[in-house]
mmCIF file as gemmi writes it, N, C-alpha and C atoms, coordinates in Angstrom:
data_model
loop_
_atom_site.group_PDB
_atom_site.id
_atom_site.type_symbol
_atom_site.label_atom_id
_atom_site.label_alt_id
_atom_site.label_comp_id
_atom_site.label_asym_id
_atom_site.label_entity_id
_atom_site.label_seq_id
_atom_site.pdbx_PDB_ins_code
_atom_site.Cartn_x
_atom_site.Cartn_y
_atom_site.Cartn_z
_atom_site.occupancy
_atom_site.B_iso_or_equiv
_atom_site.pdbx_formal_charge
_atom_site.auth_seq_id
_atom_site.auth_asym_id
_atom_site.pdbx_PDB_model_num
ATOM 1 N N . MET Axp A 1 ? 100.941 56.161 109.365 1 0 ? 1 A 1
ATOM 2 C CA . MET Axp A 1 ? 101.739 57.214 108.782 1 0 ? 1 A 1
ATOM 3 C C . MET Axp A 1 ? 102.789 56.662 107.822 1 0 ? 1 A 1
ATOM 4 N N . THR Axp A 2 ? 103.24 55.451 108.025 1 0 ? 2 A 1
ATOM 5 C CA . THR Axp A 2 ? 104.251 54.883 107.138 1 0 ? 2 A 1
ATOM 6 C C . THR Axp A 2 ? 103.676 54.616 105.759 1 0 ? 2 A 1
ATOM 7 N N . GLN Axp A 3 ? 102.405 54.297 105.695 1 0 ? 3 A 1
ATOM 8 C CA . GLN Axp A 3 ? 101.771 54.088 104.393 1 0 ? 3 A 1
ATOM 9 C C . GLN Axp A 3 ? 101.729 55.407 103.612 1 0 ? 3 A 1
ATOM 10 N N . PHE Axp A 4 ? 101.455 56.492 104.313 1 0 ? 4 A 1
ATOM 11 C CA . PHE Axp A 4 ? 101.443 57.812 103.681 1 0 ? 4 A 1
ATOM 12 C C . PHE Axp A 4 ? 102.848 58.177 103.196 1 0 ? 4 A 1
ATOM 13 N N . ASN Axp A 5 ? 103.86 57.924 104 1 0 ? 5 A 1
ATOM 14 C CA . ASN Axp A 5 ? 105.238 58.207 103.603 1 0 ? 5 A 1
ATOM 15 C C . ASN Axp A 5 ? 105.647 57.37 102.394 1 0 ? 5 A 1
ATOM 16 N N . ALA Axp A 6 ? 105.223 56.128 102.366 1 0 ? 6 A 1
ATOM 17 C CA . ALA Axp A 6 ? 105.541 55.259 101.236 1 0 ? 6 A 1
ATOM 18 C C . ALA Axp A 6 ? 104.861 55.773 99.965 1 0 ? 6 A 1
ATOM 19 N N . ALA Axp A 7 ? 103.635 56.264 100.089 1 0 ? 7 A 1
ATOM 20 C CA . ALA Axp A 7 ? 102.923 56.804 98.931 1 0 ? 7 A 1
ATOM 21 C C . ALA Axp A 7 ? 103.621 58.065 98.427 1 0 ? 7 A 1
ATOM 22 N N . LEU Axp A 8 ? 104.058 58.923 99.336 1 0 ? 8 A 1
ATOM 23 C CA . LEU Axp A 8 ? 104.768 60.123 98.934 1 0 ? 8 A 1
ATOM 24 C C . LEU Axp A 8 ? 106.094 59.797 98.265 1 0 ? 8 A 1
ATOM 25 N N . PHE Axp A 9 ? 106.81 58.819 98.802 1 0 ? 9 A 1
ATOM 26 C CA . PHE Axp A 9 ? 108.077 58.408 98.215 1 0 ? 9 A 1
ATOM 27 C C . PHE Axp A 9 ? 107.856 57.856 96.809 1 0 ? 9 A 1
ATOM 28 N N . THR Axp A 10 ? 106.818 57.049 96.649 1 0 ? 10 A 1
ATOM 29 C CA . THR Axp A 10 ? 106.505 56.476 95.344 1 0 ? 10 A 1
ATOM 30 C C . THR Axp A 10 ? 106.134 57.579 94.358 1 0 ? 10 A 1
ATOM 31 N N . LEU Axp A 11 ? 105.33 58.531 94.799 1 0 ? 11 A 1
ATOM 32 C CA . LEU Axp A 11 ? 104.944 59.648 93.937 1 0 ? 11 A 1
ATOM 33 C C . LEU Axp A 11 ? 106.168 60.469 93.537 1 0 ? 11 A 1
ATOM 34 N N . ARG Axp A 12 ? 107.05 60.719 94.487 1 0 ? 12 A 1
ATOM 35 C CA . ARG Axp A 12 ? 108.264 61.485 94.197 1 0 ? 12 A 1
ATOM 36 C C . ARG Axp A 12 ? 109.141 60.737 93.194 1 0 ? 12 A 1
ATOM 37 N N . ALA Axp A 13 ? 109.296 59.447 93.363 1 0 ? 13 A 1
ATOM 38 C CA . ALA Axp A 13 ? 110.112 58.657 92.447 1 0 ? 13 A 1
ATOM 39 C C . ALA Axp A 13 ? 109.499 58.638 91.054 1 0 ? 13 A 1
ATOM 40 N N . TRP Axp A 14 ? 108.184 58.528 90.976 1 0 ? 14 A 1
ATOM 41 C CA . TRP Axp A 14 ? 107.512 58.501 89.683 1 0 ? 14 A 1
ATOM 42 C C . TRP Axp A 14 ? 107.67 59.849 88.966 1 0 ? 14 A 1
ATOM 43 N N . LEU Axp A 15 ? 107.474 60.946 89.717 1 0 ? 15 A 1
ATOM 44 C CA . LEU Axp A 15 ? 107.632 62.265 89.108 1 0 ? 15 A 1
ATOM 45 C C . LEU Axp A 15 ? 109.067 62.504 88.646 1 0 ? 15 A 1
ATOM 46 N N . ALA Axp A 16 ? 110.034 62.073 89.437 1 0 ? 16 A 1
ATOM 47 C CA . ALA Axp A 16 ? 111.438 62.238 89.049 1 0 ? 16 A 1
ATOM 48 C C . ALA Axp A 16 ? 111.745 61.447 87.784 1 0 ? 16 A 1
ATOM 49 N N . SER Axp A 17 ? 111.186 60.27 87.661 1 0 ? 17 A 1
ATOM 50 C CA . SER Axp A 17 ? 111.436 59.475 86.461 1 0 ? 17 A 1
ATOM 51 C C . SER Axp A 17 ? 110.779 60.093 85.237 1 0 ? 17 A 1
ATOM 52 N N . ARG Axp A 18 ? 109.627 60.741 85.412 1 0 ? 18 A 1
ATOM 53 C CA . ARG Axp A 18 ? 108.942 61.389 84.29 1 0 ? 18 A 1
ATOM 54 C C . ARG Axp A 18 ? 109.691 62.643 83.843 1 0 ? 18 A 1
ATOM 55 N N . ILE Axp A 19 ? 110.226 63.379 84.785 1 0 ? 19 A 1
ATOM 56 C CA . ILE Axp A 19 ? 110.918 64.622 84.453 1 0 ? 19 A 1
ATOM 57 C C . ILE Axp A 19 ? 112.253 64.329 83.787 1 0 ? 19 A 1
ATOM 58 N N . ASP Axp A 20 ? 112.989 63.355 84.275 1 0 ? 20 A 1
ATOM 59 C CA . ASP Axp A 20 ? 114.325 63.068 83.762 1 0 ? 20 A 1
ATOM 60 C C . ASP Axp A 20 ? 114.333 62.094 82.594 1 0 ? 20 A 1
ATOM 61 N N . SER Axp A 21 ? 113.162 61.652 82.14 1 0 ? 21 A 1
ATOM 62 C CA . SER Axp A 21 ? 113.133 60.591 81.132 1 0 ? 21 A 1
ATOM 63 C C . SER Axp A 21 ? 113.435 61.096 79.721 1 0 ? 21 A 1
ATOM 64 N N . ASP Axp A 22 ? 113.28 62.389 79.469 1 0 ? 22 A 1
ATOM 65 C CA . ASP Axp A 22 ? 113.47 62.908 78.118 1 0 ? 22 A 1
ATOM 66 C C . ASP Axp A 22 ? 114.569 63.966 78.111 1 0 ? 22 A 1
ATOM 67 N N . PRO Axp A 23 ? 115.815 63.549 77.903 1 0 ? 23 A 1
ATOM 68 C CA . PRO Axp A 23 ? 116.91 64.523 77.945 1 0 ? 23 A 1
ATOM 69 C C . PRO Axp A 23 ? 116.912 65.493 76.764 1 0 ? 23 A 1
ATOM 70 N N . GLU Axp A 24 ? 116.193 65.18 75.694 1 0 ? 24 A 1
ATOM 71 C CA . GLU Axp A 24 ? 116.167 66.061 74.527 1 0 ? 24 A 1
ATOM 72 C C . GLU Axp A 24 ? 115.01 67.046 74.568 1 0 ? 24 A 1
ATOM 73 N N . ARG Axp A 25 ? 114.325 67.1 75.683 1 0 ? 25 A 1
ATOM 74 C CA . ARG Axp A 25 ? 113.185 67.998 75.807 1 0 ? 25 A 1
ATOM 75 C C . ARG Axp A 25 ? 113.623 69.455 75.64 1 0 ? 25 A 1
ATOM 76 N N . GLY Axp A 26 ? 114.73 69.83 76.253 1 0 ? 26 A 1
ATOM 77 C CA . GLY Axp A 26 ? 115.235 71.183 76.128 1 0 ? 26 A 1
ATOM 78 C C . GLY Axp A 26 ? 115.661 71.503 74.709 1 0 ? 26 A 1
ATOM 79 N N . ALA Axp A 27 ? 116.236 70.522 74.018 1 0 ? 27 A 1
ATOM 80 C CA . ALA Axp A 27 ? 116.663 70.739 72.637 1 0 ? 27 A 1
ATOM 81 C C . ALA Axp A 27 ? 115.459 71.011 71.744 1 0 ? 27 A 1
ATOM 82 N N . ALA Axp A 28 ? 114.357 70.333 71.985 1 0 ? 28 A 1
ATOM 83 C CA . ALA Axp A 28 ? 113.155 70.562 71.179 1 0 ? 28 A 1
ATOM 84 C C . ALA Axp A 28 ? 112.627 71.979 71.405 1 0 ? 28 A 1
ATOM 85 N N . MET Axp A 29 ? 112.689 72.452 72.642 1 0 ? 29 A 1
ATOM 86 C CA . MET Axp A 29 ? 112.233 73.812 72.925 1 0 ? 29 A 1
ATOM 87 C C . MET Axp A 29 ? 113.119 74.841 72.224 1 0 ? 29 A 1
ATOM 88 N N . VAL Axp A 30 ? 114.418 74.571 72.171 1 0 ? 30 A 1
ATOM 89 C CA . VAL Axp A 30 ? 115.324 75.479 71.468 1 0 ? 30 A 1
ATOM 90 C C . VAL Axp A 30 ? 114.986 75.491 69.983 1 0 ? 30 A 1
ATOM 91 N N . GLU Axp A 31 ? 114.703 74.342 69.42 1 0 ? 31 A 1
ATOM 92 C CA . GLU Axp A 31 ? 114.346 74.266 68.005 1 0 ? 31 A 1
ATOM 93 C C . GLU Axp A 31 ? 113.055 75.029 67.732 1 0 ? 31 A 1
ATOM 94 N N . TYR Axp A 32 ? 112.069 74.897 68.602 1 0 ? 32 A 1
ATOM 95 C CA . TYR Axp A 32 ? 110.823 75.635 68.419 1 0 ? 32 A 1
ATOM 96 C C . TYR Axp A 32 ? 111.075 77.138 68.527 1 0 ? 32 A 1
ATOM 97 N N . GLY Axp A 33 ? 111.922 77.535 69.443 1 0 ? 33 A 1
ATOM 98 C CA . GLY Axp A 33 ? 112.258 78.947 69.575 1 0 ? 33 A 1
ATOM 99 C C . GLY Axp A 33 ? 112.937 79.481 68.331 1 0 ? 33 A 1
ATOM 100 N N . LEU Axp A 34 ? 113.848 78.704 67.764 1 0 ? 34 A 1
ATOM 101 C CA . LEU Axp A 34 ? 114.511 79.115 66.528 1 0 ? 34 A 1
ATOM 102 C C . LEU Axp A 34 ? 113.521 79.234 65.372 1 0 ? 34 A 1
ATOM 103 N N . LEU Axp A 35 ? 112.594 78.298 65.299 1 0 ? 35 A 1
ATOM 104 C CA . LEU Axp A 35 ? 111.575 78.371 64.243 1 0 ? 35 A 1
ATOM 105 C C . LEU Axp A 35 ? 110.707 79.608 64.385 1 0 ? 35 A 1
ATOM 106 N N . VAL Axp A 36 ? 110.29 79.914 65.606 1 0 ? 36 A 1
ATOM 107 C CA . VAL Axp A 36 ? 109.463 81.103 65.832 1 0 ? 36 A 1
ATOM 108 C C . VAL Axp A 36 ? 110.249 82.351 65.469 1 0 ? 36 A 1
ATOM 109 N N . GLY Axp A 37 ? 111.524 82.397 65.838 1 0 ? 37 A 1
ATOM 110 C CA . GLY Axp A 37 ? 112.355 83.542 65.483 1 0 ? 37 A 1
ATOM 111 C C . GLY Axp A 37 ? 112.514 83.694 63.984 1 0 ? 37 A 1
ATOM 112 N N . LEU Axp A 38 ? 112.728 82.589 63.296 1 0 ? 38 A 1
ATOM 113 C CA . LEU Axp A 38 ? 112.874 82.628 61.838 1 0 ? 38 A 1
ATOM 114 C C . LEU Axp A 38 ? 111.588 83.106 61.169 1 0 ? 38 A 1
ATOM 115 N N . ILE Axp A 39 ? 110.457 82.618 61.635 1 0 ? 39 A 1
ATOM 116 C CA . ILE Axp A 39 ? 109.173 83.045 61.078 1 0 ? 39 A 1
ATOM 117 C C . ILE Axp A 39 ? 108.959 84.535 61.319 1 0 ? 39 A 1
ATOM 118 N N . ALA Axp A 40 ? 109.345 85.034 62.491 1 0 ? 40 A 1
ATOM 119 C CA . ALA Axp A 40 ? 109.191 86.454 62.788 1 0 ? 40 A 1
ATOM 120 C C . ALA Axp A 40 ? 110.069 87.296 61.859 1 0 ? 40 A 1
ATOM 121 N N . VAL Axp A 41 ? 111.313 86.882 61.669 1 0 ? 41 A 1
ATOM 122 C CA . VAL Axp A 41 ? 112.22 87.637 60.799 1 0 ? 41 A 1
ATOM 123 C C . VAL Axp A 41 ? 111.703 87.636 59.358 1 0 ? 41 A 1
ATOM 124 N N . LEU Axp A 42 ? 111.241 86.483 58.889 1 0 ? 42 A 1
ATOM 125 C CA . LEU Axp A 42 ? 110.707 86.413 57.527 1 0 ? 42 A 1
ATOM 126 C C . LEU Axp A 42 ? 109.448 87.265 57.366 1 0 ? 42 A 1
ATOM 127 N N . SER Axp A 43 ? 108.598 87.279 58.372 1 0 ? 43 A 1
ATOM 128 C CA . SER Axp A 43 ? 107.382 88.094 58.308 1 0 ? 43 A 1
ATOM 129 C C . SER Axp A 43 ? 107.724 89.57 58.222 1 0 ? 43 A 1
ATOM 130 N N . ILE Axp A 44 ? 108.681 90 59.016 1 0 ? 44 A 1
ATOM 131 C CA . ILE Axp A 44 ? 109.092 91.406 58.988 1 0 ? 44 A 1
ATOM 132 C C . ILE Axp A 44 ? 109.697 91.75 57.628 1 0 ? 44 A 1
ATOM 133 N N . ALA Axp A 45 ? 110.52 90.863 57.088 1 0 ? 45 A 1
ATOM 134 C CA . ALA Axp A 45 ? 111.139 91.112 55.788 1 0 ? 45 A 1
ATOM 135 C C . ALA Axp A 45 ? 110.083 91.229 54.686 1 0 ? 45 A 1
ATOM 136 N N . VAL Axp A 46 ? 109.095 90.351 54.711 1 0 ? 46 A 1
ATOM 137 C CA . VAL Axp A 46 ? 108.028 90.398 53.7 1 0 ? 46 A 1
ATOM 138 C C . VAL Axp A 46 ? 107.23 91.685 53.83 1 0 ? 46 A 1
ATOM 139 N N . LEU Axp A 47 ? 106.934 92.086 55.062 1 0 ? 47 A 1
ATOM 140 C CA . LEU Axp A 47 ? 106.185 93.33 55.247 1 0 ? 47 A 1
ATOM 141 C C . LEU Axp A 47 ? 106.99 94.543 54.809 1 0 ? 47 A 1
ATOM 142 N N . LEU Axp A 48 ? 108.294 94.541 55.031 1 0 ? 48 A 1
ATOM 143 C CA . LEU Axp A 48 ? 109.12 95.662 54.585 1 0 ? 48 A 1
ATOM 144 C C . LEU Axp A 48 ? 109.172 95.742 53.063 1 0 ? 48 A 1
ATOM 145 N N . VAL Axp A 49 ? 109.198 94.582 52.412 1 0 ? 49 A 1
ATOM 146 C CA . VAL Axp A 49 ? 109.275 94.571 50.947 1 0 ? 49 A 1
ATOM 147 C C . VAL Axp A 49 ? 107.919 94.901 50.331 1 0 ? 49 A 1
ATOM 148 N N . LEU Axp A 50 ? 106.87 94.301 50.831 1 0 ? 50 A 1
ATOM 149 C CA . LEU Axp A 50 ? 105.544 94.479 50.232 1 0 ? 50 A 1
ATOM 150 C C . LEU Axp A 50 ? 104.743 95.616 50.842 1 0 ? 50 A 1
ATOM 151 N N . GLY Axp A 51 ? 105.209 96.192 51.941 1 0 ? 51 A 1
ATOM 152 C CA . GLY Axp A 51 ? 104.463 97.237 52.635 1 0 ? 51 A 1
ATOM 153 C C . GLY Axp A 51 ? 104.088 98.418 51.762 1 0 ? 51 A 1
ATOM 154 N N . PRO Axp A 52 ? 105.051 99.006 51.056 1 0 ? 52 A 1
ATOM 155 C CA . PRO Axp A 52 ? 104.691 100.157 50.207 1 0 ? 52 A 1
ATOM 156 C C . PRO Axp A 52 ? 103.674 99.797 49.124 1 0 ? 52 A 1
ATOM 157 N N . ALA Axp A 53 ? 103.777 98.628 48.537 1 0 ? 53 A 1
ATOM 158 C CA . ALA Axp A 53 ? 102.823 98.222 47.498 1 0 ? 53 A 1
ATOM 159 C C . ALA Axp A 53 ? 101.426 98.05 48.086 1 0 ? 53 A 1
ATOM 160 N N . ILE Axp A 54 ? 101.353 97.481 49.279 1 0 ? 54 A 1
ATOM 161 C CA . ILE Axp A 54 ? 100.046 97.301 49.927 1 0 ? 54 A 1
ATOM 162 C C . ILE Axp A 54 ? 99.462 98.652 50.311 1 0 ? 54 A 1
ATOM 163 N N . ALA Axp A 55 ? 100.3 99.552 50.821 1 0 ? 55 A 1
ATOM 164 C CA . ALA Axp A 55 ? 99.821 100.896 51.175 1 0 ? 55 A 1
ATOM 165 C C . ALA Axp A 55 ? 99.293 101.621 49.952 1 0 ? 55 A 1
ATOM 166 N N . GLN Axp A 56 ? 99.99 101.487 48.836 1 0 ? 56 A 1
ATOM 167 C CA . GLN Axp A 56 ? 99.536 102.132 47.598 1 0 ? 56 A 1
ATOM 168 C C . GLN Axp A 56 ? 98.215 101.528 47.121 1 0 ? 56 A 1
ATOM 169 N N . LEU Axp A 57 ? 98.068 100.237 47.261 1 0 ? 57 A 1
ATOM 170 C CA . LEU Axp A 57 ? 96.818 99.58 46.882 1 0 ? 57 A 1
ATOM 171 C C . LEU Axp A 57 ? 95.646 100.13 47.703 1 0 ? 57 A 1
ATOM 172 N N . PHE Axp A 58 ? 95.837 100.256 49.016 1 0 ? 58 A 1
ATOM 173 C CA . PHE Axp A 58 ? 94.783 100.819 49.852 1 0 ? 58 A 1
ATOM 174 C C . PHE Axp A 58 ? 94.508 102.287 49.5 1 0 ? 58 A 1
ATOM 175 N N . GLN Axp A 59 ? 95.558 103.018 49.182 1 0 ? 59 A 1
ATOM 176 C CA . GLN Axp A 59 ? 95.382 104.426 48.804 1 0 ? 59 A 1
ATOM 177 C C . GLN Axp A 59 ? 94.59 104.539 47.506 1 0 ? 59 A 1
ATOM 178 N N . ASP Axp A 60 ? 94.836 103.643 46.561 1 0 ? 60 A 1
ATOM 179 C CA . ASP Axp A 60 ? 94.084 103.643 45.314 1 0 ? 60 A 1
ATOM 180 C C . ASP Axp A 60 ? 92.61 103.355 45.575 1 0 ? 60 A 1
ATOM 181 N N . VAL Axp A 61 ? 92.331 102.445 46.496 1 0 ? 61 A 1
ATOM 182 C CA . VAL Axp A 61 ? 90.936 102.139 46.841 1 0 ? 61 A 1
ATOM 183 C C . VAL Axp A 61 ? 90.28 103.356 47.472 1 0 ? 61 A 1
ATOM 184 N N . VAL Axp A 62 ? 90.995 104.018 48.392 1 0 ? 62 A 1
ATOM 185 C CA . VAL Axp A 62 ? 90.434 105.207 49.047 1 0 ? 62 A 1
ATOM 186 C C . VAL Axp A 62 ? 90.194 106.317 48.026 1 0 ? 62 A 1
ATOM 187 N N . ASP Axp A 63 ? 91.108 106.493 47.099 1 0 ? 63 A 1
ATOM 188 C CA . ASP Axp A 63 ? 90.937 107.529 46.072 1 0 ? 63 A 1
ATOM 189 C C . ASP Axp A 63 ? 89.777 107.218 45.136 1 0 ? 63 A 1
ATOM 190 N N . ALA Axp A 64 ? 89.466 105.945 44.94 1 0 ? 64 A 1
ATOM 191 C CA . ALA Axp A 64 ? 88.372 105.567 44.046 1 0 ? 64 A 1
ATOM 192 C C . ALA Axp A 64 ? 87.007 105.71 44.703 1 0 ? 64 A 1
ATOM 193 N N . LEU Axp A 65 ? 86.962 105.854 45.996 1 0 ? 65 A 1
ATOM 194 C CA . LEU Axp A 65 ? 85.684 106.018 46.677 1 0 ? 65 A 1
ATOM 195 C C . LEU Axp A 65 ? 85.131 107.405 46.417 1 0 ? 65 A 1
ATOM 196 N N . PRO Axp A 66 ? 83.797 107.513 46.271 1 0 ? 66 A 1
ATOM 197 C CA . PRO Axp A 66 ? 83.199 108.825 45.977 1 0 ? 66 A 1
ATOM 198 C C . PRO Axp A 66 ? 83.219 109.753 47.177 1 0 ? 66 A 1
C-alpha cells in the first residue's frame, strides 16, 4: 500500500506543478476574451452600416426575377 500512496503523492505533486507553472495563463484567456468581444462589436457595427445596402441588393434581385 505504501507504493500506491507514493505513486499518488507523486502524481499529485506533478499535477500541482503543471497547474501552477504558468501564472500568465489567466491573462491569456482575458486577452482572448477581449479579442472575441472586439470582433463581435465590429461585426455588429459592419452589419448595421452595410445591412440596408445588402437588403436592397437582395430586393433588387427578387424584383428582377420573373
